[in-house]
N, C-alpha and C positions, 0 to 999 in steps of 0.2 A: 406388403413390402414395408410400409411405414412402421408397422408394429415390430417387424423383425429388426429394422434399423434402430428403433427406440430401445429394444432389448440389448443390442450390441453396445450402444452408447451408454446405457445404464451400467453394464458390467465394467466398461472402461472407466467410468467415474468412480465406481464403488471399490475397485481393486486398488492395491498399492501401485504407485507410479511405475515401479520396475516390472510389473507383471503385464504381459500382453493378453488382451481379451481374446484375440484371434487364436492364441495357442490353447485356450480352454474350451473351444467349441467342439462338442462331440459330433461324431458322424450321425448318431441317432437323432431323431426329432426330439427336442427337449420338452420336458414338462416343467411347469412353473410353480414356485412356492410363493405364497402371498407375502408381500413385504410388510414390515412393521408399519402401523398407521402413521407414525411420525416421519417415515421416510417417503411417503407417497408423493410429496411435493418435490423431493430431491432426486429420487431414484425410482425407476420402474422395477419389476421383479428381477431378482438377482441372477437369473440364469437357469441352467438345466438342473433337473433332479440328479443328484450325484449317484443315486441308485442305478441310473442308466449307464454309468461309466464303469468299465471293468475295474476290479479291485487293484490290479497291478498298476493301472493308470492313475488311480487315486493316490497311490503311494508316491507318485512322481511329483505331486504338488508340494511345494516347499512350505514350511511352517512359518508362522509369524510370532514374534516375541518369544521364541524358544518353545512354543507349544507345538509339539511334533506329532504328526499323524502316525509315524512309524512306531511310536511308543504306546499308542493308544490301545493296542490289542491286549496288553497286560491286564489280567484280572485283578481287581482290587484285593481279593483274598490272597493273591499270590505275591503281594508286595514284600512280605516277610521272607518268603521263599526265594525271591529274586536276589536277596542279599547274599545267598549262598552260591550264586552262579558267577563264574569267572568270565568276563567279557574281555576279548583280546584278539590278537592276530590269528586268523584261522586259515590263511592262505587262499582266501576267496570262498571257502566253504561256509555254510551257515553254522556248522558244528564240527569240532575236531577233538578227538580223544588221542592222547599221546602217552604210550607206555603205561597204561592204566592197570593198576592192581586193585582188586576188590576182595575183601575178606569177610567171613562170618565167624567170629570167634577166632579159633586157631586154624580154621579151614580156608584155603584159598578158593575163591569163586572164579575170578578172572586173573590171569597173570600176564602182564606186559602187553596188553592189547592196544592197537592203534586203529583209528577209524575216522573217516570223514563223511559228512553228509552234505551234499550240495544243495543249493537253492532250488526249491520246487520239486525236490526228489520225494518219492513216496517209498519208505523203507518198511519192510515187514521184518520184525525181529522175532525169530522162531527158535525153538529148541525144547528139550525135555524139561519137566518141572524141576526146579532147584538149580538149573544151569546158571542163572544169574541175569536173566532178561530184565526182570522188574528192578533188580538192584542197579543195573546199568542205567536204566531209564531214570531212576530216582537220583542217581549221581549226576546225570546231565541236568536235572531240574534243581540241583542244589539241595536235595533233601537227604543225601547220604554222603558221608565223607569217604575219601579215597585213601587207601593204604599207601599207594605210590602213584606217580604220574599226575596228569592234569586233564581236565575237560574244559574246553574253551568254546564260548558262543560268540558269534560275530557281533561286534558292537552295534547297538541300536536295534537289535532284533527283539521283537516281542515274543514271549514264550508262554505257552499254556500247557498245563500238566494235569492229567486226570489220574487221581489215585483212588484206591478203594475205600474211601471213608464217607463219600456222599456229602450231604449238607447237614450232618448231624449237629444239633444244637441251634440251628437257625429257627427263628420264630416268624420269619417273613413269609409272605404268601408265595405260592408257586411262581406266579408272574413276576413278583418283585425280585425274588431270588434269581430267576433266570435273567431278567433284565439287568441285574447288577453286574453281569459280565460285560456289558457294553460300555466299557469305561470311556472310550473315545467319544461316544455320543453324549454320555453324561457330562463330561467336561465341556463339550461344545454347548450343551443346554445351559450349564451354569454360567458360561461366559456370555451367552445371549441374554440370560436373565439379568446379569450384572449390567450389561450394556443398555438394556431397556430401562433399568432403574436410573442409570446416570443420565440418559437422554430425557426421560420424563421430568427429571429435576431441572434440566436446562435445555429445553427444546430448540433454542436458537444456536446452540454450539455445534458448528460444522464438524469439528473433530470427533465429537461424541456421536454425531450422525454417521460419520465414516466408520467409527468403531462398531456401531450396531450393524451396519452393512456388512462389515467384515465378519462379525460373529454369526450373522444369519447365513452368510455364504459358507462359512466353516461348518455349520451344522448340516447343511446340504451335502458338503463334501464327504463327511463321514457317514452319510446314509441316515441322518436323523429324520428325514421326511418319510422314511419307510420303516421306522423302528417297530411299530406295532405289527406290521405285516411279517417282519423277520422273526419276531418273538413267537407269533402264532404259528408260523411255518415250522419252526424247530420243535416247539412243544407238542404240536399235533403230530408231527412226524415221529416223536418218541412215545406217542400213545396217550397223551393228555387230552381230555375233553375240555371244552370251554368252561364247563361247570367246575372244573378242577382249579382254574386259575386263582380263585380267591381262597383256596384252602391253605391252611398253615402248613409249612414244611414239617413242623413238629408232629402233626397228626398223620403223616405218611409213614408207610412201612419203609424198611431199609432199602428195599429194591427201588421203590419210587423216589426216595431221596437221592439215590444214585443217578436216576434219570434226570432229576432237576440239576444235579451237579454237572452232568454231561451237557445238558442244554445250555447252562451258564457258560461252560467252557467253549462250546461251539459258537455261541453268540459273541464271545470276546474276539473271535477271528484273529488269533495270534499268527504271526509269520512262521513260527516253529511250533507245531502241534504234537504233543507227546501223549499217546493214548495207551494205557495199561489195561488190557482186557475190557474194552468198552462195552462188549455185548453180554457181560456176565449177568446182567439183570434185565435184559431185553427179550421180548417175545419175538417170534419170527417176523411179524409185520414191521416192528420197530427196527429189527436187524436189517431188513431189506431197505428201509428208508435210509439208515445210516450208511449202508454200502453206497447208495447213490449219492449221498451228500459228500462222502469222502472222495469219491471219484471226481466230483466237480470242484473240490476244494482248491482255492487259490492260495497256495502256501506250501511249506514243507511239512510232511507228516512222517512221524516215526510211530509204528504201530506194533504193540505186543499183543498177540492173540494166538489161540489154538484153533480158531475157526478158519478152516481152509477156504470156505466160500467167501469169507470177508477178505482174506488175502488176495483172492482172485478178482473179486468184484471192485475192490477199492482202488484198483489201478496201480498196484505196487510196481515200481520201476527197478527195485533191487531187493534182494532178500539177504539178511544177515543171520546166519545160524550160530547160536551160542552153544558150544559143545566142547567138552574136555578142556575147560578153562581158557578157551580161545574164541575168536570170532572168525567165521568163514564166510567170505563175501561172494555173492552171486549176482551178476547183472541180469536183469530181466524179471519177468513175472514168476508167480509161484509154480506154475506147471513146468516152466523151463528149469526152475531151481530143482524140482524133484528129479528130473532127468539128469541134469548136470551133476547133482550131488552123488547119484548112484555111480555115474561114470568116474567121478573124481575119487570116490572110495575104492573103486576097482583098480584104477591106476595106482593109487597109493599102496594098495595091497600087493600089486605086482612089483612095484619098486621096492617095497619092504622085503618081499621074498627073495628078490634078486640080490639085494644087499646082504641078506643073511646067508645066502648061498656063497657069495663072494667072500664073506668073512670066514665062513667055515673052511673054504679052500685055503685061504691065507694062513689061518691058524693051524690047519693040518700040515701045511708045508713047514711052518715054524717048528711044530712039535716033532716032525719027522727028521728034519735036517739041521735043526738049530745047534746040535752038539757036534756035528761033523765039521771038521776044519775046512774041507773043500766046499762046503755049502753055507758056511757061517755068514759070509757077506750077503748072500742071497736071502738067507733067513732074516738077517738084520734089516735088509731093505723092505721085506714084506711086513716086518714088525712095525716099521715106520709108516708104511701104507695103512696098516690097521689102526695105528694110534691117531693118524691124521683124519681118518674117515669120519665124516659127520653122520652120526647115527640117526636113522629114520625111526620115528615112533610107529608102532604097530597101529593101524587104523582100527577104531572101535566099531563094533556092530552098530548099524543104524537104528536098530530097535532099542527103544528106551528100556534101560535096566529096571527091573521091578524088585523091590525088596521082598524077601521071603521071611515071614515071621511065624514061628510056631509057638502056640500057646497051649498050656496044659488044659485038659478038659475040666471045666468048672463043675461045682456041685449042682445037682438038680434043683431047680427052683419050683415054687408052687405052680400049679396049672394056670392060675390067674395071677399075673405079675403086676398089673396096674389097672386101677379103676377110677373113673370120675363119676360122682353121683351128684346130679343137679348142680354142676359146677358153673360158676360165672367168673369170667376173667377178661382182662384187656389191659391196655397201658394207662387208661384213665379210670380210676376206681369209680368215679361218678357216672361213667358212661361205658360199661363193659362191652367188648366186641362180641362176646359169646355169653349166653345165659341158658341155664337149664340143660347143660350138656351131660348126657349119660354115655359112658364109653368104657369098654372093657378090652384090655390087651392081654391075650393069652400066650402061654409059652410056645415058642416055635412060630409065631405069627410073622408074616412078611407084610407089613402094612404100608400102603402108598397113600400119601396125602396129596390131593390134586386140587386145583382151583386157580382162578385168575390172579394176577399180581395184585397185592393189596387186600386179598380176601381174608387173610389171617392164618395162613399155613404155618409160618414161623412162630406166630403168637401161640398157636395150639401146641407146637413142639415145646416151646418154653414152659407152658403150663404143665404138660405131661412130664417134663424133666424136673419140675419143681423149682425152676429158675424164676418163674413168674407166680406171685402169690394169687390165691383165689379170692374173689370178692364175695363169694358165696358157695355153698355146697362143700363137698369133701373130695379129697384125693387120697386114695389108699394104694400103698405099694406092698 
């Protein structure tokens, strides 16, 4: 009892005067973080491990000195991109698009679309290739300009965006790069280190002791006491082994670099998470882990994917279909969307056919009686009906249209079209990934290259195509 009383008293002493210690007590049994040695005479441990407090409750804590928890989810690498995002009134939604037009060259991708995403919603953005899903997501993230309209994000919202470029160019280790997404924790650690230095320089200063207490508590608030556990959980979930943590990102294949980028984004814990085809470089085990992670994610998620299983398992609360230059909204999960979309298209088809039939009747009457004096007034009335009628568009087939390309038959090639003799190649000339490779590709072959991620499948293709120079041996075409 005395220990419990001492802990409550210590929190009351170390918090700013306007904060109630009783309001910060979690229902779960707290775990304790060791206080800084210089504070042991003034304060006992500063309270519960913040990792035991739900993320939504963490955001309720007010910030001190303008240092806000709500802004911490922003990835450091996204600072430049955030400058392209418009923050403003969204009518209570976390994201609002108003009369947005997107173009690619002279082609319209989206025309006059409006859309709102509410807090904690999980949205699956679906549609055929080239419909504009990725373009819309890039516009929300401030990475693509709009032709018309505006996209607005709720002020104070931290935003994270995954695009298909990975961590190319990074020389940091896998662990360092993934950890870099935890901006809030890093800021809290820097503040704690600064407070420690100031107190060590003047151990008797009570204000500096209070500042260190505040900094230590802030670190616990943002989950700093569980940082290593969080990083390991995400990296291992995405397929990394402990032995991979110290590897340089520059030595990884493109697929594994994308996994590092995804880990970095997930660890940043943004309030608005934008994912563009996040499973492109994942194996089945990593996909399964990501599905579970997204289902339990505390925040708003907008997900572009062709993976039906991901849309089902990620817990989507609404589906937005991008089709025919517009957005079609469906409330509910993916299975419900498939049923409702079919019904909606059938209703649209019936309405279109009924309107066409009505227009034909009106036009037939006009053509038949328009020149007769006795029927002229009736014909004019029907013409007005026809002119005022709002035309319905014919619903398109739900099947994705496929381009048909016919190419003339080319000249016959030699039987042996490509050969590697004792070839050595890789991205580091001093340390080739392959050596002594003998390989023949014959005319008409259908060759499948298989192997685990990072084994060198793409490297072999680059070498076969002549895009990657050989460090030894010969390539004959």
